[in-house]
N, C-alpha and C positions, 0 to 999 in steps of 0.2 A: 304408215310411219311410226304410229304408236306401237304397232305390233314388232316392228324392227327394233325399237327401243328395248321393248319387253325381252325380246330373243337375246339382245346383247346382254341385258342383265342377267337373264337366266344362264347364258353361257359362263358369264363371269362368275356366278354363284357356284356353278358346277365345278369349277376349276379352283374351289376353296382350298383343296388339299396342298395344290401346288402352290398358292399364293401363301398359306401358312408356312410351307416349308422355305420358301424364298425369304419371308419376313424374319424366320428363325435364323437363317444363315446370315442375313444382314446384320441383325442385332449381335449374334455373336462375333461377326466381323468386326463391329464398333467396338469390342472389348480390346482388340489387338491392333487394328489399322486406325491411324489418326484420320479424323474426319474434318473436312472443311467447315467453317463457321456456318455457311449458309445450309448445309446438310443438317448441322446440328439444329439450327433454328427449325427445319422442317421436322425433324424427330421430336423436339418439344412441341411444336404446334400440334403434331399428330398425337401425343400423349394427352394434351389437355382434351382435344376433341374427342378422343376414345373413352376419356374419363366420364366426359358429359354424356356422351351415348350410353354408356354403362349405367349410369345412374338413372337416366330416363327409362331404360329398358327395365331396370329393377322396379321403377315405380308405376310403370304401365302393366306389368305383367300380373296375370289374375290369380297365379298360384306359383309358389317358388319353384316347382318342376317345370314350369314352362321355361326357366332360365337355368337348366340344369347343367349348361356349360359353365356357369359362373366360376366354380373351383379352379377350371382350367385356365379361364381368363385372368384369374387372380396371379396364378404362376407366370403367364406370359406377360403381364404388365409389370410384374415385379422384376422380370428379367430385362424388360425394356428400360426400366428406370435405372437398373444397375448399369447397364450399358452407356446410358445418357451420362451416368454420374461420372464414369470412367473417362467417357469421351470429353465432357466439359472440365473435369479435373485437370486432364492433359493440356487442354487448351489454356485454362487459366494459369497453371503453373510455367507454361512454355512461353506463351505470348502476352498474357495477361488480357485476353479477349477471346470470348467463347460464343459470340453471336450476339444480334440485336436483341433478342428475346430476354436473354439474361441481363444485359446491360439495361433494358427497359425496365425490368422488375427491380433492379438495384437502384435505379434513378427515380422512377415514377412511383413506384408502389410504396416505397419506405422514404421518399422524399430527399434521397442522396445522403441520408444520415445513418452511418453505420450501426450506431447505438439504437436506434429505432428499429433499423432492420433486425438485428440481433435479438430485441425483445419479442418483436412480432414473430419471428421465426421460432423462438424458445416457446412462446404460447401455442403456435400451431402444434409444435412437437408434443408439448405436455398434453394438450387437449386430445390429440389423436392417440398416443399412448395409453393415458390413464382413463380416457372415457370411451371413446369410440371403440378402438380395438380390443380393449379390456372388455368392454360389454359384449361386443360380438363374440370375441372368443369364448367367453363363459356362455352365452346362449346357444353357441354353435356345440358346445360341449354337453350341455344339458339336452338339447333337442337330439344329438346323436344317441345320447344314452336312452332317453325316453323312448326314441323311435325303434331302437333295438329291442328294448325290453317289451314294447307293446306288439311288436310282431308277431309272436304266437296267438295272442288274443285276436289280432285283426284276421290272422290266417284261420282261426277257428270261425270267426262269424262269417268269413267267405265261404268256408266249407258248409256252414250251417245253412246260409241263403240258398247254396246250390243245391244241398239235399232236400230243402223244403220247397224248391222250385220257384224261388223268389227271383233268381237271376238264372240266366243260361250258362252252358259251358263256356262259349266264347266270352260273356261277360265276366265269368270268374276267372277266366284266364287273364283278361286284361286288367282286372282288380289285382291279381296276384303280381302281374309285371309291374303295375303302378306301385304297389307296395315294396317290392324289390327295388325299384328306381328310387323311391323314397328314402328307403334305409342307405341305399349308395349315396344319395345325394348329401344327405346330413352327416353322413360318416365321412364324405369327402370336404364338406364345409368345415368340419371339426379340424381337420388338418390344414386346410387352405387358409384359415383364419390366422395361422401361425405365419403365413407367408407376409401378410400385411404387416403384423408387428414386427417380424424381422427386416422388412423393407424399411420401416420407420427406423429401426435403431441403426441399420446400416447407413441411411442418409445421414443421420445425426453424428456418427463417426466420421464418415467422409467429409462433412462440413467442418469438423474441428481439424481434421488433418489438413484439409485446404487452408484454413486460417494460418495454421501453424507453418506449413510448408510455404505458403504465399509470403509471410513475413520474413522468413529466413531467406528466400530468394530474393525478394525486393531489397532487403538490407545488404546481402552480402554479395548478390550477383549482378543487381541493378543499381546498386549505390544509392537507394532511397533512404530518407530518414525512417525512423520507427513509425511515427505518425503518419507519414506519406504511405507507407507499405501497408500499415494497419488499415487506412481508410480505403486504398484501391483493392486490396485483396479481400476484406471483409465484405465490402459492398458486392463483389462479384460472387463471393461464396454465399452471401445471404441471397442474392438475386438467383444463383444456381440452386439453393436449397428450397427457396420458395417456389421455383418452376417444377422442381420435382415433386415437393411435399404437397401442393396444392391439389394436384390430380390424384395423388395417393390418398389425400383427405377426403376426396371426392368417392374414390372407389372404396374406401373404408366405410363410408356413409352407405353406400349401394350395398355392402356386405351385411351391415346392419338392418337395412331394409328387408332384405332377403331373408335373413334369420329369424327376424321378429315377425314375420307374416306367416308363420307356419300354420296358426289356427285360423286363419282370414278366410273369408267367404270368396266365392268366385267373382271378384270385381277388382279393378285397378285401384291402387293405393289413393290416388286422389278423390274418387268417387266414394270409395270406402270411408276415406277420412272425413271428408266434408259430411257425408251422409249420416254417420254417426254423431259428428259434433254438432250438427244442426237439427238432429233428429226431434229434439225438444226445444221450443223457444224459451223455456223458463231459465235455464242456466246461462244463456246469452242475455237474457233481460238482467239477471242479477250482475253478470260480468259488466254490463253497461253501467248500471247503477253505481257499482264500485267505483268506476272510472271518473263518473260524474262527483261523486263525493270527494274523490282524491284531488280533482280540480279546485275544490272549494278550501282545500287546507291552505293557509298563509304560507308564502314562499314557494309553493308547487306551480310549475307552469300550467296555465289553464288550457292553451289551445292544443298541446299533444294529448293531454287526458280527455279533454271534452271531444275532440276530433275522433279519437278511437271510441269513446263512448257513444257517440252518434252513429258511428259505423256499425257498431255491435247491436244498438237499437235498431237500427234498420234492418240489420239480419234477423233479428227477433220477431219484428213485425212481419217481414216477409215470410218466414217459416210458418208463423201463426196464421196468416191470411191463406198460405198454400194449404195447411192441414185443414183448414176450415172449408176451403174450396173442395177438397177432396172428399170431406164428409158430406157436403151437400150434394156432390155428384153421385156418391154412393147411394144416399138416400133417395135422391131423384130416380135412381135405377131401380131401387128396390119398390118404390111407390109405383113407377111405370108397370113393372112386372106384376105387382098387386093388382093394379087396375085393369090390366089385361086379364087377369084370371077371374076378377069379379064381374066386369062388365061384358067380356065375351060369352058367347054362348058356349056352354060346356055340354059335350055329348054326354047322355045318361049312360052309355055303354062304358066309357072311361071309369065311372064311378063303381062299375061292378067288376072290374078288373082287379085280380089281386096277383101282386107279384110273388113268384115262387120264393125268391129271397131278395132282400133289400137290405141297405145300410144307411142308417140315418145319421148325420153328422151335424155337431153345433158349428155356429158361423167361424169358430176359431181354427177348425180344420179344413176349411174349403181350400186353402192353399195347398194341401196334400193332394187334392185331386187336380188343380190347375197346372198342367204342363209347363205354361208360359211362366209360371212362378216358380218352377222347379219340382213341382209335386210329381211323384212318380207311383202313386197309389194304383192307379189303373194299369200301369205296365205290371206292377206286382200282382195284382188280381188274374192278369191274363197268364202270368206265370204259374199261379196257383192251379188256375183251370186246366192248363196244359199238364201240370204235374198229376192231377186227379184222373184225367184222360188216360195218362200213360200208365199209372200205377193201379187204378181200380176199374179203369174203362168206364167210369162216371162222367158224362157229358154234363159239367156244372152249367146250369142255365145263367145267362147274362144277370149280373148283380146290379140291380138299380140302386144308384146313390143319389140321395138327395139330402137337403138341408132341413134341420128341424129347429126352428127359432124357440121352441120350447125347451130344447136341452140347454145345458151349460155350455160356454164356448168351446171346451175341449172334450166333451162328452161325445159318445156315439152308442147307437142301439142296432142290433142286428136282429132281422126278423126273417122268419121262413112262414110262408103263407099268410103274412100280416099278424103273425103272432110273435110277441118279443121273446126272443131266445137267449140273448146275451146283452150285456151293457158293459161299458168300460169308459175309461178317461185317459187320456194322454196329453203330454205337453210337447207341442210340435217343434218347438226350437230347442229342445233338450234332447238328451240321450239316456236311454235306461241302462243302469248298470245292475246286473243281476248279482247278488251278494253270494259269495261262496258259502256253503254251509257250515265249513269248519272254523270260520272265523267272523268276528263281529264286523259291522258296518264301519269302515274308515273313511267315508266320502263325505264331502259337504254338498248337501242337496236337499231334495224333498224325498223323505221316506215314503214308499208305496208298495202295492203288492203288483206283480207281473200278472196282467189280466187273463192270460190263457191258462196259466197253470198254478197261479196263486203264489208264486215264489216272492220271497222278500226282495225289494229291489230300491234303487235309488235313482231319481232324475237329477242328472247333472248336467252342467253347462260345457261348453267346447273347452273352456280351460281345464275343467275338472277331468275330462274324458280321457286325455293321456295319462294322467295319474291312475286313474281307474284301471286302464288296460295294463299298465306297468304292475299294478298290485294283483293282476290275476283275474279281475272281474270280467264278465262277459258283457260287452257294451254295444247295445243296437240302437238305432236311431228310431225316431217315434213311428215312422211310416212302417217300418219292419214290425214293430210292436202290435200295431194294428192288424197288419197282414198274418201273423202268426196266430192271433186270436181268430182271425176269420177262417184260416185253414183248419184249426182245431174244431171248430163249429161244423165246418162242412165235413170233416172226417166223422164226427159224432153223429150227424143228422142227414148224412149222405143219403140214406134210403128216403127220407122225406123229400129230398130234391128230384128224385127219379120219379117224374110223372108218367101216366099211361101213354101219353102222346109221344114221349121219348122212346118208350119200348116199341110202339108202333113203327117208329122211324127205324130203329135198330133191327127190327124184323125184317123191314123192306131192305135196308142195306144189306142184310146177311142173305136174303133171298136172290139178290143179284149175283152174288159171289157163288153161292151154294145153294141152288133152287131145289135140289133134290131133298136136302135137309129139312127144309122149311116147309115145303109144299105137302110133305107127308106128315107134318105135325100140326101146323096151324092151317085153318081152325079144325081140322078133322079130329085130333086127339086132345087138344088143350086150346084155350082161348088166350087171347092176349092179356086179359086181366088175371089169369092163373099165373103166366109167365111174369107179369109185373110183380105178383107177391113172391114169386121165387127168387127173382133178382133183389128185391127189398130185403128179403132175410138174408141173403148173402152179403149185402152191403152193410147191413145192421152190425155185422161182426168184421167189417172191413176186409170181406173176402172179395178179391178182383172178379168182375163180371166180364173183363175184356176178352177172355176166351169163349165167347158166345157160341161157337160152333159145339164145343164140348158140352156146354150147358145144354144146347137144344137136342144133342144126340142122347144125352143121359135122360132128359124129359121125355123124349119120344119113345124110348125104350120102357118107361114104366107108367106113362100118362094113361094108357089104356086100362090099367089095373088099379092105379092109385090116383086118387082125386084130391087127397089131402097135400095142398102145397108145401105145408111144413115137413111132412115126409119126404117129398119129392126134393126139397133143399137139402135134407141129409143125404140122399142119394147123390146129388150134385156134388155136395162137399166131399164125399168119398172118392169121387172121380177127379177131384181137384186135390187129392191129398199131397202131392208132390210141391205143389204152389203153397198150399196151406202149412204143411210141416216145416218146409223150409225157412218160413218166417221166423220160427222159434228154435231153429237148430243153430248149435254152436259150430262153426267152421262148417256148416252144411253136413255134419256127420252125427252129433250128439243132441239128444234133447233131455232136459231135466224135467221129471214129471211128479206130479203129487196125485196119488190114487186114492180111491175111496175102498173102505173094508167092505168084502162082498156082503156082509150082513146089513151093512148100510146102504149098499145099492139095491138089496132086496127091499128093505124098507122104502126107499125112494120109488122103486118100481110099483110096489103095491100101494103107495099113495098117489100114483097118476091117476088122475079123474078127468074124463071128458065130458064136454056138455056141448050145446049146441053153438057155444061161442068159442070152442076150441079145447085144447087139453092143457092141465097144469098140474104140477105136484103140490098137493095140499098137506102141509105139515102143521103139527101143534106148533103154536108161535115159540114156546119155550125150546122145543127141539130145534126148530129153524135157527133161532137166535144161537143156541150152543153150536151148531154146525158151522154157521157162518163165522163165528168167533174162532173156531178151531182151524178152519181153512185160512183165515186172514193171518194167524199165527203162524202157520206153516209157509205161506207165501212170504211172510215177513222176514222169517229166519233165512230163507233162500236169498232174497233181496239184500240183506246184510252182508251176505257173502259174495254179493256181486253177480248173482245167478238169476236169470229170468225164468221162472218156474211155469209150467202148464199145468192144468188140472185136467186129468184124464179119467174120463168116465165111458161106461157103455154107451153103444150107439142108439139104443132104445130111449133113453132119458136124457140124452145130451142137450138137446134144445131146450127142453123143459127145466132142466137143471140149471142151464145158463139163464133163462128167464127168471128163475125162482131167486138167484143170487145176485142178478145184473144190477139192481137198484142198490144194494149194499157194497157190493165188490165188482164195479162196472168194467174196470181195466185188467181183470184176470182172465186170460184166454182159456176157455173150455174146449178140449177137443175129444174126439171120440176115438177108440182103437181102430177104427177102420181109416181114420185120417192121417195114420203115420204112415210115411213114405217107407218102402222095404229098405231103402240105404241109409234109413236114420235109426240109430240105436236110442232106445227110450231108457234112460238113466233114472230110476226111482229115487225120489228124496226122501219121502216120508207116505205113509198110509194114514189118512184121516179116518177116525172111527169114534162111535160113541159108546163109552164103557158100559152105559146103561141102555144099549139098543133093545134087548130083549123086553125090560122093563118098560120102555117107550111103546113097543109094538103092542105089548100086552094092555098098555093104556089105550091105545088108539083102537084096539079091538073092542 
């Protein structure tokens, strides 16, 4: 039986297009065809009921976009009220009767006194025009302008999240669609707000016409005295106006609710309203005290003031007791967990375990991890792991997240193999607005530094977020800030995250697909430990190890003759030259390079010293400092011109030269001539040389 009712409802909703078309035709017909009084009563009741449904839907909607058809509803309800005004005006002027509802409003609501009716009607009109519709219209205009101005910044944020792997392609598509719908919605609301104001104005004009026309018809056609005509037709007109304007007022309030909830969280208006009003018992207690004091003032009524005072005091005590219970419950949970850790037998093996990578957070950031409270940090971390697997071929190990009570509430620490690598602080309920370099900070918030890149930034609240986006700031939420920092740390220390067991697993996986490639190399020509060091060398400079088959083939070709894993890594890089050089090529065709003077390269080659711990270029500190300064200046000139420059050196010294300058210039890519793909043209920008090279060489000798 229940299923049958649901099927009937679904069939009814499925025919919504036909019902809407029939309704529009019926309303338009009411403008031309005289309607009986009973049908007018039905239309008036439908108007009032529809208005109540609309304001309830607006109040219970969690987001404005959940009621995206609201602008169209404003148009249809305005059309309905115009049709009713025409139908009731026709009835009032022709027969002096327009249905039971209008008579009830004229007699019961205003007590049969046309002067009182006029006053009430004017008050409703004034409030609706000057307060509600004016405010809603202004908010709609501002919201539409800010939303459209902020679209480029939001679009850039979505693209940045997609490129960084924080969201998938489907999620990015969904966010772009939501952004487009949001812009369309506020643009429509900006225009639809004019319907409400126009509807009120039209109702007021129609009421004036009804009064004047009714008096003239009553006096000249029905033979009534002026006072009788005035009383009869003013009461009918006021009743008609109230019946039309009260639903209009309700819908205007619904429009105000929709447009003023642009920055609201995902909760219905009632839960959000009382949740924020009663979040702290102190303001409620102060309000209660004020009412108690007002009741003590002579001539002031005691019962109303003290009655409301007791109500507010009760609410304050309830909120205070509830917060206390929550704190006690949380403390009990913490004590129980601590007791389990202390009293329970703890395996010694667990104490010896060291996580490859871990993230320790303060208690204020726990909500970012809890999906039940809207936290999406775990999803973002999974996205980062997928990104590194696709781009670098690196399987990032599971990142252990745990709370650290010794940290500040909003602080976090990133560790690799139990060693602290990075530390930062974020504000979970705020947004980070990165300040454009060309302008001073214009935002109201907490000045800070972006933790991943050290850029100047400001923590702003929800209200300041839209303004920041309209001014061209890049605005991201706190979780994205932490995820970006984590991504940069993984990129920088990815070679540390690749452990030997991971390499063994990679070898076994490759062996299943290409057994001939692996069986001929491991362990006959090279060990897993040596392959591990080769892969680490590649990851240290963000070279992808995903093409594992090519890496093994190159290692197999040279492993019998060369045991130096550093030199093997250089041969592998040469084999991966298409991938390496394409990262730095403009449009995949041209690469801008900075070269070294041949005399300087000779100096560096002669300064290469080998020991049992490896090889390194050993220069006089003064010469080294001067060389690094000249390279930094050359790269800086290219960067000012918007060019990403690559330092090009000979294959013999590339690795050792990169190690030498890496501490001072870590972000400058260093390639060898053998790593430039045949289809890419190397465009020289500058040649770095030391004017006193010969003098320096003589000094070293």
